C-alpha positions as CSV (number, residue, x, y, z in Angstrom):
1,M,44.6,-23.5,-26.2
2,R,48.3,-24.2,-26.6
3,L,51.2,-23.1,-24.5
4,G,54.3,-21.4,-25.9
5,H,57.5,-19.6,-24.9
6,V,57.9,-16.0,-26.2
7,I,61.2,-15.8,-28.0
8,G,61.0,-12.4,-29.7
9,R,58.9,-9.5,-30.9
10,V,57.8,-8.5,-34.4
11,T,58.2,-4.8,-35.4
12,L,55.9,-3.4,-38.0
13,S,56.5,-0.2,-40.0
14,K,52.8,0.2,-40.6
15,Q,49.9,-1.4,-38.8
16,D,46.2,-1.8,-39.5
17,P,44.0,0.2,-37.0
18,A,42.3,-3.0,-35.9
19,Y,45.5,-4.0,-34.1
20,K,45.7,-0.8,-32.0
21,G,46.6,-1.4,-28.4
22,G,48.5,-4.7,-29.1
23,R,51.7,-6.0,-30.6
24,F,53.0,-9.2,-32.3
25,L,55.2,-11.7,-30.6
26,L,57.3,-14.6,-31.9
27,V,56.3,-17.7,-30.0
28,Q,57.8,-21.2,-29.9
29,P,55.0,-23.7,-29.0
30,F,55.8,-26.2,-26.1
31,G,56.9,-29.7,-27.0
32,K,56.2,-32.6,-24.7
33,D,59.5,-32.2,-23.0
34,Q,58.7,-28.7,-21.8
35,F,55.6,-30.0,-20.0
36,R,57.8,-32.5,-18.2
37,G,60.0,-29.6,-16.9
38,A,62.7,-29.5,-19.5
39,A,64.4,-26.1,-20.1
40,M,63.0,-23.8,-22.7
41,T,66.3,-23.8,-24.5
42,P,67.2,-25.4,-26.8
43,L,63.9,-24.7,-28.5
44,A,61.4,-27.4,-29.0
45,K,61.3,-28.9,-32.5
46,G,58.7,-27.3,-34.7
47,S,57.8,-24.0,-36.2
48,S,57.6,-20.8,-34.3
49,L,54.6,-18.6,-35.0
50,V,53.5,-15.0,-34.7
51,V,50.9,-14.3,-32.0
52,Y,48.9,-11.1,-31.5
53,D,49.2,-9.9,-27.9
54,N,47.2,-7.2,-26.0
55,L,48.0,-8.5,-22.5
56,G,51.6,-7.3,-22.3
57,A,53.7,-10.5,-22.5
58,G,57.4,-10.1,-23.2
59,V,60.4,-12.2,-24.2
60,G,60.8,-15.1,-21.8
61,H,57.2,-15.3,-20.8
62,V,55.0,-18.4,-21.2
63,I,51.6,-17.7,-22.8
64,G,48.5,-19.6,-23.7
65,F,47.4,-18.9,-27.2
66,T,44.5,-19.8,-29.5
67,E,44.7,-20.3,-33.2
68,G,42.3,-20.3,-36.2
69,A,38.8,-18.9,-36.0
70,E,39.0,-18.6,-32.2
71,A,41.9,-16.2,-32.5
72,T,39.7,-13.7,-34.4
73,A,36.9,-13.8,-31.8
74,P,38.2,-10.9,-29.5
75,F,38.1,-8.4,-32.4
76,E,34.9,-6.4,-33.1
77,N,35.3,-6.5,-36.9
78,P,36.8,-9.3,-39.1
79,T,40.5,-9.1,-38.6
80,P,43.2,-11.3,-40.2
81,V,45.1,-12.9,-37.3
82,D,46.4,-16.5,-37.0
83,A,47.0,-16.7,-33.3
84,F,45.9,-14.7,-30.2
85,N,47.4,-14.5,-26.7
86,A,44.7,-15.5,-24.4
87,A,46.6,-16.0,-21.1
88,L,49.9,-15.2,-19.3
89,I,51.0,-18.4,-17.5
90,D,52.6,-18.2,-14.1
91,Q,53.1,-21.8,-13.2
92,I,52.6,-25.2,-14.8
93,F,51.7,-28.3,-12.8
94,Y,52.0,-31.4,-14.8
95,T,51.6,-35.0,-13.6
96,P,52.1,-37.6,-16.3
97,P,49.8,-40.5,-16.4
98,A,51.0,-43.6,-14.5
């Protein structure tokens, strides 16, 4: 699981029935500085990605997401999805190694 900051929403004009009850979010994965307590902006270097969400996360939230084959596990039938929101994160406690 990786952590990311929700920076936007994706709007679809048509949607496959397998995605009913959820939506797609634009997420910027955390960089090492965000774990150390750095501000979410400016955005961490790297690519943002689209994450399927059925938990109700919104812009500004921090989420835990899975990618690859694990992202398809919550669906009953084979469903094309690259990343799945698995957790809404309230707080992060990080102690770097000494």
